[in-house]
C-alpha positions as CSV (number, residue, x, y, z in Angstrom):
1,M,-15.5,-18.5,33.8
2,S,-14.3,-21.3,36.0
3,H,-11.4,-20.9,38.4
4,Y,-9.4,-23.2,36.2
5,A,-10.1,-21.2,33.1
6,K,-9.2,-17.9,34.9
7,S,-5.9,-19.4,35.9
8,I,-5.2,-20.5,32.3
9,A,-6.1,-17.0,31.0
10,K,-3.8,-15.4,33.7
11,H,-0.8,-17.5,32.7
12,A,-1.5,-17.3,29.0
13,R,-1.5,-13.5,29.1
14,P,1.0,-12.4,31.8
15,N,1.4,-8.7,32.7
16,L,4.7,-7.8,31.1
17,P,6.7,-5.0,32.6
18,I,7.2,-1.8,30.6
19,Y,10.8,-0.9,29.8
20,V,12.4,2.4,28.9
21,H,16.0,3.5,28.3
22,L,17.9,4.5,31.4
23,E,18.7,7.9,29.8
24,E,15.1,8.4,28.8
25,Q,13.9,7.9,32.4
26,C,16.5,10.3,33.6
27,V,15.6,13.0,31.1
28,A,11.9,12.7,31.9
29,A,12.7,13.2,35.6
30,R,14.7,16.3,34.8
31,H,11.7,17.6,32.7
32,L,9.4,17.2,35.7
33,F,11.9,18.9,38.0
34,L,12.1,21.9,35.6
35,V,8.3,22.1,35.4
36,V,8.1,22.2,39.2
37,I,10.7,24.9,39.4
38,E,8.9,27.0,36.8
39,Q,5.5,26.6,38.5
40,K,6.5,26.7,42.2
41,H,9.8,28.5,42.5
42,K,9.6,31.5,40.1
43,T,12.5,33.2,41.9
44,V,14.8,30.8,40.0
45,L,13.8,32.1,36.6
46,E,13.5,35.7,37.7
47,S,17.1,35.5,38.9
48,L,18.1,33.9,35.6
49,V,16.6,36.9,33.8
50,S,18.1,39.6,36.0
51,D,21.5,38.0,37.0
52,V,22.5,35.8,34.1
53,L,20.8,37.0,30.9
54,P,22.6,40.5,30.9
55,H,26.0,38.8,31.0
56,Y,25.0,36.6,28.0
57,Q,23.9,39.7,26.1
58,A,27.0,41.7,27.1
59,H,29.5,39.2,25.5
60,N,32.2,40.4,27.9
61,G,33.4,37.1,29.3
62,T,31.5,37.2,32.6
63,L,28.8,34.7,31.7
64,D,30.5,31.6,33.2
65,E,31.0,33.4,36.6
66,A,27.4,34.6,36.6
67,L,26.1,31.1,35.7
68,L,28.2,29.6,38.5
69,N,26.9,32.1,41.1
70,W,23.3,31.5,40.0
71,S,23.6,27.7,40.1
72,S,25.3,27.9,43.5
73,R,22.5,30.1,44.9
74,F,19.9,27.5,43.9
75,N,22.0,24.4,44.4
76,L,21.9,23.3,40.8
77,I,25.4,21.9,41.1
78,R,27.2,18.7,40.2
79,E,30.7,18.3,41.6
80,G,31.2,21.9,42.3
81,I,30.1,23.3,38.9
82,P,26.8,23.9,37.3
83,A,25.3,20.5,36.4
84,Q,25.9,19.9,32.7
85,W,22.3,19.3,31.9
86,V,21.3,22.5,33.8
87,K,23.9,24.5,31.9
88,F,22.7,23.1,28.6
89,Q,19.1,24.0,29.5
90,V,20.1,27.5,30.7
91,M,22.1,28.4,27.7
92,K,19.4,27.4,25.3
93,T,16.8,29.2,27.4
94,I,18.6,32.5,27.6
95,S,19.5,32.4,23.9
96,V,15.8,32.2,23.2
97,W,15.0,34.9,25.8
98,A,17.5,37.2,24.1
99,Q,15.7,36.9,20.8
100,Y,12.1,36.7,22.1
101,P,11.7,38.8,25.3
102,C,8.1,37.7,25.6
103,T,9.2,34.2,26.6
104,R,11.2,35.3,29.6
105,G,10.3,33.6,32.8
106,E,9.6,30.3,31.2
107,W,12.0,27.5,30.3
108,H,12.7,26.7,26.7
109,I,11.9,23.0,27.3
110,L,14.4,20.8,25.5
111,V,13.8,17.6,27.4
112,P,10.6,15.6,26.5
113,Q,8.2,13.8,28.7
114,L,8.6,10.0,29.0
115,C,7.2,8.1,26.0
116,P,4.7,5.3,26.9
117,T,7.0,2.4,26.3
118,M,9.9,1.0,24.3
119,R,9.2,-1.0,21.1
120,L,10.4,-4.5,22.0
121,P,10.9,-7.4,19.5
122,S,7.6,-9.0,18.8
123,E,8.7,-12.3,20.3
124,L,9.2,-10.5,23.6
125,T,6.0,-8.5,23.6
126,E,3.6,-11.4,23.6
127,M,3.7,-14.7,25.3
128,R,1.3,-17.5,24.5
129,T,1.0,-20.6,26.7
130,T,-0.4,-23.4,24.6
131,V,-3.6,-24.8,26.0
132,D,-3.8,-27.7,23.6
133,G,-4.2,-30.9,25.5
134,Y,-4.8,-29.2,28.8
135,R,-7.8,-31.5,29.4
136,D,-5.4,-34.4,29.6
137,Q,-3.6,-32.7,32.4
138,T,-4.6,-32.0,36.0
139,P,-5.1,-28.3,36.8
140,N,-1.9,-28.3,38.9
141,D,0.2,-29.9,36.2
142,F,-1.0,-27.4,33.7
143,L,-0.4,-24.4,36.0
144,K,3.1,-25.7,36.8
145,R,3.9,-25.9,33.1
146,A,2.4,-22.4,32.4
147,S,4.3,-20.9,35.4
148,A,7.6,-22.4,34.1
149,E,7.0,-21.0,30.6
150,T,6.1,-17.6,32.1
151,A,9.2,-17.6,34.2
152,A,11.4,-18.5,31.2
153,H,9.8,-15.7,29.1
154,M,10.3,-13.1,31.8
155,E,14.0,-14.1,32.1
156,L,14.4,-13.6,28.3
157,L,12.8,-10.2,28.7
158,R,15.1,-9.3,31.6
159,Q,18.2,-10.4,29.7
160,Y,17.2,-8.3,26.7
161,A,16.5,-5.3,28.9
162,E,20.0,-5.6,30.5
163,T,21.7,-5.9,27.2
164,E,19.9,-2.9,25.8
165,R,20.4,-0.8,29.0
166,L,16.7,-0.6,29.6
167,Q,15.0,-0.5,33.0
168,E,11.5,-1.2,34.1
169,R,9.4,2.0,34.0
170,H,8.2,3.2,37.4
171,P,5.7,6.0,37.8
172,M,7.2,9.3,39.0
173,R,5.4,10.8,42.0
174,V,5.0,14.5,41.5
175,E,5.0,15.1,45.3
176,H,8.5,13.7,45.5
177,F,9.7,16.3,43.0
178,L,7.8,19.0,44.8
179,W,9.7,18.0,48.0
180,A,13.0,17.9,46.2
181,A,12.5,21.3,44.7
182,R,11.4,22.8,48.1
183,F,14.5,21.4,49.7
184,Q,17.2,21.9,47.0
185,V,16.0,25.1,45.4
186,G,13.8,26.6,48.0
187,G,16.1,26.0,50.9
188,E,13.4,24.5,53.2
189,S,14.4,21.9,55.8
190,I,13.3,18.3,55.6
191,P,11.4,18.5,59.0
192,D,9.5,21.6,57.8
193,I,8.6,19.9,54.5
194,A,7.4,16.8,56.3
195,E,5.4,18.7,58.8
196,G,3.9,21.1,56.2
197,T,2.9,18.3,53.9
198,H,1.3,16.3,56.6
199,S,-0.6,19.3,57.9
200,S,-1.7,20.4,54.5
201,Y,-3.1,17.0,53.7
202,R,-5.0,16.9,57.0
203,R,-6.5,20.3,56.4
204,A,-7.5,19.5,52.8
205,A,-8.9,16.0,53.3
206,G,-10.0,16.2,56.9
207,T,-8.2,13.0,57.8
208,E,-4.8,11.6,58.1
209,P,-2.8,11.0,54.9
210,P,-2.9,7.4,53.5
211,E,0.8,7.0,54.0
212,I,3.2,8.1,56.8
213,I,4.7,11.4,55.8
214,D,7.6,11.8,58.2
215,E,11.1,13.1,58.0
216,R,12.5,9.7,56.9
217,T,9.9,9.4,54.0
218,V,10.7,12.9,52.7
219,R,14.4,12.5,53.1
220,L,14.5,9.3,51.1
221,A,12.3,10.7,48.4
222,V,14.3,13.9,48.1
223,S,17.6,11.9,47.9
224,K,16.2,9.6,45.3
225,V,15.0,12.4,43.0
226,L,18.3,14.3,43.3
227,T,20.3,11.2,42.6
228,H,18.1,10.4,39.6
229,I,18.5,13.8,38.0
230,Q,22.2,14.0,39.0
231,L,22.3,17.0,41.3
232,D,24.5,17.1,44.4
233,R,22.3,17.2,47.5
234,R,22.8,20.5,49.2
235,W,24.3,20.7,52.7
236,E,21.7,20.9,55.4
237,R,22.4,22.7,58.6
238,P,22.1,20.3,61.6
239,G,19.9,21.1,64.6
240,P,16.2,21.8,65.2
241,K,13.9,22.4,62.3
242,R,13.8,25.8,60.7
243,R,11.9,27.4,57.9
244,S,15.2,27.5,56.0
245,S,18.2,25.3,56.5
246,R,20.6,27.0,54.1
């Protein structure tokens, strides 16, 4: 295929972005955060079994206080109270635990993983640049026309996404959720997470990591995850790094 033909093919079939609902992206992030907690921070669920479930079963009006204490201990807080989505998840989970003790220690997952893509109107999912008559044009003229048509189509897609409250889907990096859980739930300091991650990679791979894993990288990733899932970032004690910064 000639360079000219490749250029035509590229502009005739542009890579369209994948869009999802804002709420769906948020729910998928929460799902991943819960999975990380269950797999890496088992103390959270163990405490839920021992410190919250009995109050649910007692029906004596002490459940709200127990839930607040548990949420505060593991920093699953939003504006001073248990985050609404966390409370919803906990209440359903412990209600299942009360009926089926064999399930204790695992979340009753309510939130789904992210679906592959939204179904967009057919006129937005495909774009065809007409190639009829391209032989009567210079390559540059054709590419200018194709670029203009592509830009116009992308603008229509952007406008539709904005109207429907969609956003472009971005892959969620599991390591960022691991860092966020270690900081928020596990009480580790940002410097320790950065140092430990860098050292672990170097030991496992025998080389330096492909990206800079410093305090700034970890801090930004943690803040982004916590903002996305709507948890208040816990207070971090200032000063030199420690194994715990509670």
